[in-house]
N, C-alpha and C positions, 0 to 999 in steps of 0.2 A: 504494501500500500503505499502512495507516494502523496506527500503533502507539498503543496506550492504555497511559497509566502512573498508578500509584498513589503518590501522595505522603503521608508520614506525618510529622508534626511531634513532636520529643521535646525535652523540656527536662531537662537535666542537668547539676548544679553551675554553673547559671545560665546555662549556655550552650544555644543553640537549635541542634538538629541536624534538617536535613530529609534524609529517607531517602528516596530514589525507587528504586520497585520496577519493573520493565518488566513489562508487561501481555502479553496475548496479541494476536497480530496479525490484523485483520480483512481478509482475502483480498477483492479484486475478483471480482466474479461475470463469468465469460466465458460468453457465451451463443452457440450455434451460429449460423452466418450464414443469411441470406435472400438470395435473388437474383431478380433481374427484369432486364429488358432494355428498354431505348428505343432507337430508331434513327432518323436521318433520311438521306433519299437525295437524292443529286443526280446525276443520271447515273449512272456506274459507282463513284461514291465514295458510302461509307456511313460516317457517324459513329456510332459507339455508345458509349451512357451505361449503366454498371453501375448498376443501382438494387438496392443491398446495404445490409445492415445487419451490423455485427459482422465485416466482412471485414477481412483483412490482406493477402489475395494474391487474384490474378484471373488466370484463364488462358482466353483466347479461342479457338476453334476457328471460323475462317471459312468452313468447308465448301469451301474450294476448295485445301486443303491447307497453308494459312498461319495461323499462331498468333500470338498476342500475351500478354504479361504486364500491359500497361498496363491501368489501370482504365478508362479512357476512351478507347479507340483510334479511330483513323480508318483505314479500309482502302479501297484503290482495287482492284476487282477487274479482271482482265485481259480478260475478254469477259463478254458477257451471258449470262444463266441464272437459273436457280433456286437459292439457295444455302441449305442449314440451317446456321445458326450456334449455338453451344452455350457458354455461359458457366459455367465452374465457380469460384465463390467460396469460399475457405476461410479458416480459423483453426485455432488450437490444438484447437479442440472438434471439428472436423468440416468438411463442405463440402456446398455447395448447387447445385444445376445449374438453369439456364433456358435454354429453347431459343425461335428465332425464325427465321422464314424470310424471304427478301428475293427478289423478282423482278425482274431488273434488264435493261433494254434488251431485253425480248423480242419475239420475232416472234410473230404470231397463232397459229402452229402451236406454238410452245412454249409459249404461254399455254394452247393447249388440251390438251396432252400432259404438261407439264412438264419437257420437253425431255431432253437426256441425262443430267442429274442425279435423273432420277425412273423409274430402270428398271421399277418397277411401273406407271407412268403416273400419270394424273391423273384424280381421280374426281369427277363432277358429279352434282346432284340437281335436280329442280323446285324451284325457289324458293318457299317457302311464303308467303313476304313479298310475292312478285311485286314488281312496278314500276309506276309510272305510265304505262309503255308498254305492259305486259301487256294482251292484248285479243282479242277475236273480231273477225275482219276480213272483208270481203269479199276475196275472190282476185280482186282487180283490179289496175290499175297501181300505184294509190295506197295498197293495203290499207285502204281505208276502214273505219274502227271502227264496229262496230254493236253490241258490248257490251265494256266495261273490265273487266278482271278484278282484284276487290280482294284484299287479304290474305286468305289462307286459304280461297280461293274453292271449291277441290276439296272440302275438309271440309265448310265451312258452308254452302253453297249447292248442292252436287252430291251430299254424302254419299259422296265417293271419297277421303276424306283420305289412305287408306293409300298412295295413289299418289305423294306426297310421298317416300315413303321409298324408291323405286325409284333404284338408282345406275347411272351410265353412265362406263365408265373408259376413256380413249384413252391408248395407249401410242405413245412415238415412233418405235416400229418398225411402226406401222400396225395393231397388234393393238387389239382392241375387246373390253371386256367387259361384258355387260348383266347386271346382278341385278335382278328382280323379285320382292322379297321375299313378296309373298304369292301369288305364281304367276300375278297378273293384271296386265295393263298398261293405261295410259289409253288410250282408242282410240274411234273412231268408231262408232257404234251401225249405221249401214248397211253399214259395212264389215263388221262382225261377222256381221251378218244373212245378208248376200250370200254370206260363205264359210262360213257355219255354226260360227262360232268360238263355243266355250262361253264363256258369259256369267259371270264370278267375282262381280260384283257390278252391280247397275243400279238406281236408285231413280226415284222418280216426276220428281223434279227432273232427273237427270242425263238421263234420257229426253228429257223435254221440250227439252234442248238438244242433243240427239243422241249423247250420251256414254254411256260404260260402261267397266267394268274387264273386259278380255277376256283369255281363258286365251291364255297364250303362254310357251313354252319358250325361253329363249335357247340361239342356237346356240355352239356349241363352236368356237374356232379362228376366231372372226369377225374381218373386218377393215372397216377405214374407209378413205374417201378424202376428203381436204381439198384443195378448189380454191380458191387464194387469190384469183382474179378469172376471172369467165366470164360470158358472157352465157345466161343460163339461161332457155330457152323451155319454158312450161307451156301445155298445154291446158285451159281452164277451162270451166265452165259456169255460166251466170246462176243465182243463188240464189232469185231473184224468180219465174223461169219454170220452172227445171229443163231448158229447149229450148234457148237459146240459147248457142253455143259459140262459142269464138274462141282464138287464141293470144296469149299474153302474155309478151314477153321482158322480163325484169328485167337490166337492163345492168350490168355491171361489179361482179357479187356474188360474196362467197365462199359456196362450198357445203359441206354435208357429205353424203356417201353413203356406203351401207353393203352389205355383201356379204350374199348369201341373203334372208332376210327380216327382217333386222336392222333397227333403228331407233333413234331416241332420241326420248324424252319422249310421242311420240303414234304409236298404230298405226293405219294407215290403208292406202290403195292406194298414195299416193305416199310414199316414205320419205326421199327426198331434200329436204333443208330447207336455207334461207338463214341464214347468218349475219349477223344485222342489227349486232351489237356483241360486243365479247370485250375482257376484261381478265385480269389474272393471278386475280382474284377472282369474277367474274361473265361470263356470257354471254346474249346474247338470240337467239332461234332463232325463225323463222317456219316453221311446219311445215303442210303442206297437208292440207286436210279435204276429204273428199266427203261432203256432206250431202243431195243430192236423190235422188230414188227414180224417175226416169223412165229413159229408154233410155241417159242420159248418167250413170248412177249413180257410175260410175267415176272421172268427172272430178272434180277439187275445184272447190268452190262458195265454201269459206271458207278462213281461215288461224287457225291458233291461234298466237299470239305470246306465248311464255313466257320469263321470265328463270330461267337455271339458276346454281346456286351451287356454287363449289369446295368440295368437302368437305376440311376441314381434318384 
């Protein structure tokens, strides 16, 4: 706080007088606080940093029933899981909130569903950015790549960009919710023609690759089955001749299967897919595609390998 004073000099009777008059006070300006969060994770221990301005009080809610009033606390969680953290920074002018989420020591099924701390489940969608591993591959033992899938491919090269908006939600209780935003789902053209499925969208480009947006009504009360490890056998047909068939066993793979007619990402004869990789933010699936028109039209000849992003 700063005081301003006025000084006046007077001369009277040969004497010099200094008169000091108090001036007005200049109040310091107090601004409302701002808040952000930085965190670093080692195992189940998380070090939090409050990225705040103009705050003089901090309240952390760690999402597990514990709180702290330290500015930069370190918190050790008792068990793995997904936790939502809230920071409230305050001063005499008000308060500001910031939130973040941490995923600690998760099993694959917890990464998929969000675990017990996510009662509404965890939602995924096809990644428009894709990844260096996304591809169309032969349905053989090695998934031999025949076409890489670059960023934005569904829209830029197939004219089916709306399929990036579809969402797929997995709940810890086994429930599954599929929301295809435009009433169509990314699928195989052979499957659609054979089953006389209405086509929502098809372009010359998508047709040349055997893809279309196929009409689909998601099932109510659908469920999914996650298998952490199995030897998964698929009867495939050669993409080259459409005649040669054989059984391929993919050993020790994680799989997703669905009730009724449900699926994730790609609608075709085979709805069971392989989880190639999963993290709290991304997963990559191998989904089987039937692309021949001979007697073995319902056997897969290709594999669609797509990355999915967790919806925040």
